[in-house]
C-alpha positions in Angstrom: 101.9 112.2 98.5 104.0 109.6 96.7 104.1 111.8 93.6 106.4 114.2 95.5 109.1 111.5 95.2 109.3 111.9 91.4 111.4 115.1 91.6 114.6 113.4 92.8 114.2 110.7 90.1 113.8 113.3 87.4 117.0 115.1 88.5 118.8 111.8 88.7 117.8 110.6 85.3 118.6 114.0 83.8 122.2 113.7 84.9 122.6 110.3 83.2 124.0 110.0 79.7 121.9 107.7 77.5 122.9 106.5 74.0 121.3 108.6 71.3 122.0 106.3 68.3 118.4 105.0 68.2 116.5 107.8 69.9 115.0 110.8 68.3 114.9 113.3 71.1 112.3 115.5 69.5 109.6 112.9 68.8 110.0 110.4 71.6 110.4 107.7 69.0 113.3 105.6 68.1 114.7 105.8 64.6 112.6 102.8 63.4 109.4 104.7 64.2 108.2 102.5 67.1 105.7 104.3 69.3 107.4 104.3 72.6 108.9 106.8 75.1 112.7 107.2 75.1 114.9 105.1 77.3 115.5 107.7 80.0 111.7 108.2 80.3 111.2 104.4 80.8 114.0 104.3 83.4 112.4 107.2 85.3 109.0 105.6 85.2 110.3 102.2 86.3 112.0 103.9 89.3 108.8 105.7 90.2 106.8 102.5 89.8 109.2 100.6 92.1 108.7 103.2 94.8 105.0 103.3 94.4 104.4 99.5 94.2 106.7 98.7 97.1 104.6 101.0 99.3 102.0 98.8 101.1 98.5 99.4 99.7 95.2 97.8 99.0 96.4 95.6 96.2 99.4 94.3 98.2 97.1 93.6 101.2 94.6 91.7 99.0 97.4 89.7 97.3 99.0 88.8 100.6 95.8 87.7 102.2 94.9 85.6 99.2 98.3 83.9 99.3 98.1 83.2 103.0 94.5 81.9 103.0 94.3 80.2 99.6 97.9 79.5 98.4 100.5 80.7 96.0 98.4 80.0 92.8 95.6 82.1 94.2 98.0 85.0 94.9 99.3 85.0 91.3 95.8 84.7 89.9 94.7 87.7 92.0 97.7 89.7 90.7 96.9 88.7 87.1 93.4 90.2 87.5 94.8 93.4 89.1 97.3 93.6 86.2 94.5 93.4 83.6 92.6 96.1 85.6 95.7 98.3 85.3 95.6 97.9 81.5 91.9 98.9 81.5 92.6 102.0 83.5 95.5 103.0 81.3 93.3 102.5 78.2 90.5 104.5 79.8 92.9 107.3 80.6 94.3 107.4 77.1 90.8 107.6 75.6 89.8 110.4 78.1 87.2 108.3 80.0 89.0 108.6 83.3 88.5 112.4 83.2 84.8 111.8 83.9 85.8 111.3 87.5 87.3 114.8 87.5 84.6 116.6 85.7 81.6 114.6 86.9 81.8 113.9 90.6 78.6 111.8 90.4 80.5 109.3 88.2 83.2 108.9 90.8 80.6 108.4 93.5 78.7 105.7 91.5 81.8 103.7 90.9 83.0 104.2 94.5 79.8 102.9 96.1 79.6 100.1 93.6 83.1 99.1 94.6 82.2 99.2 98.3 79.1 97.1 97.7 81.1 94.6 95.7 83.8 94.3 98.4 81.2 93.8 101.1 79.6 91.1 98.9 82.9 89.3 98.6 83.4 89.5 102.4 79.9 88.0 102.9 80.5 85.2 100.3 83.9 84.4 101.8 82.5 84.0 105.3 79.6 81.9 104.1 81.8 79.6 102.0 82.7 76.1 103.1 85.5 75.6 105.5 88.9 75.4 103.8 91.9 74.4 105.7 95.4 75.6 105.1 96.2 72.5 103.1 97.8 73.4 99.7 94.9 72.2 97.5 91.7 72.4 99.4 90.9 76.1 98.9 91.6 76.1 95.1 89.3 73.1 94.6 86.5 75.2 96.1 87.3 78.4 94.4 87.8 78.3 90.6 90.7 80.0 89.0 88.3 82.1 87.0 86.6 83.3 90.1 89.8 84.3 91.8 91.1 86.1 88.7 87.7 87.8 88.3 87.6 89.1 91.8 91.1 90.5 91.5 90.0 92.3 88.2 86.8 93.6 89.6 88.3 95.0 92.8 90.7 96.9 90.7 88.2 98.2 88.1 85.7 99.3 90.8 88.4 101.4 92.6 88.0 104.9 91.2 91.2 106.0 93.0 93.1 103.7 90.8 91.7 105.5 87.8 92.8 108.9 89.2 96.2 107.4 90.1 96.8 106.4 86.5 95.4 109.7 85.2 97.8 111.7 87.5 100.9 109.6 87.0 101.0 108.3 83.4 100.7 111.6 81.5 103.9 112.9 83.1 105.8 110.2 81.1 103.9 110.5 77.8 105.1 112.5 74.7 102.1 114.6 73.6 103.4 114.5 70.0 104.9 111.1 70.1 102.3 109.2 68.2 99.6 106.9 69.6 98.6 107.9 73.1 97.0 104.5 73.6 100.2 102.6 72.8 102.3 104.8 75.0 99.9 104.4 78.0 99.7 100.6 77.5 103.5 100.5 77.4 103.7 102.3 80.7 101.1 100.0 82.1 103.3 97.1 81.1 106.3 98.5 82.9 104.1 99.2 86.0 102.8 95.6 85.9 106.3 94.2 85.4 107.6 96.0 88.4 104.5 95.1 90.4 105.0 91.5 89.5 108.5 91.5 91.0 107.4 93.3 94.2 104.1 91.4 94.7 105.7 88.1 93.6 107.9 88.4 96.7 104.8 89.1 98.8 103.1 86.0 97.3 106.0 83.8 98.0 106.2 85.1 101.6 102.5 84.6 102.1 102.8 81.1 100.7 105.5 80.4 103.3 103.4 81.7 106.1 100.6 79.5 104.9 102.8 76.4 105.0 103.9 77.3 108.6 100.2 77.5 109.5 99.2 74.3 107.8 99.1 72.4 111.1 96.6 74.8 112.6 93.4 72.9 113.3 91.7 74.8 116.2 90.4 77.6 113.9 89.3 75.9 110.7 87.6 79.1 109.3 90.6 81.4 110.0 91.4 81.6 106.2 87.9 82.8 105.5 87.9 85.3 108.3 91.2 86.7 107.3 90.2 87.3 103.7 86.8 88.6 104.7 88.4 91.1 107.0 90.6 92.4 104.2 87.6 92.8 101.9 85.7 94.7 104.6 88.7 96.9 105.4 89.1 97.8 101.7 85.4 98.6 101.5 85.6 100.9 104.5 88.8 102.5 103.1 87.0 103.2 99.8 83.9 104.5 101.5 85.6 106.9 103.9 88.6 108.0 101.8 88.6 111.4 100.2 88.5 111.6 96.4 91.9 113.4 96.1 
């Protein structure tokens, strides 16, 4: 699992010398009392986030397909929705809500199957939508920014594996006696979203370039819909068949 990659990062960061002028090593706060992990912890978490976000996964696949089928703006709106979902998962983990998936398997199953149903619904709606060519503006005229953003948010929120991912990774970088757990978790979510923006931003730009190259394709007018619907269906199958751990 990707978490096994954290060991080398911990040893690497431990060997670095960080300035101690503003850092209180015992509390995890700086001397001004701001609730935040120390600098070495943030560097370690950023390195782990880079490795994890650069590994192709469902979010990257959804963002890439959106960018190819509906353009650059749709790709960034999708990522914005996913980013907000990450904040929600971090807040749920800080408040202890995500632990329900560990202690109550039925809660995990409810969210999992709700996510599957929602993804299949999106696949159906995508195929049934009007034909949108690869022209830069046609798709966004048919799909509102609010809808694209909302679909990115909901696909993230209805993925219980994302909740377990945050619950497993984030506490490793939180100071138990460092003040507000919520603020620390939200800070880590901000770092993860920032790293993810750099990685997925590159994917969006690449997808937009592919879209431009395909702009002259006229023989398969519904190819954008079929591409995106296939991604939604694949994500639904992955969520339905995947093991909880």
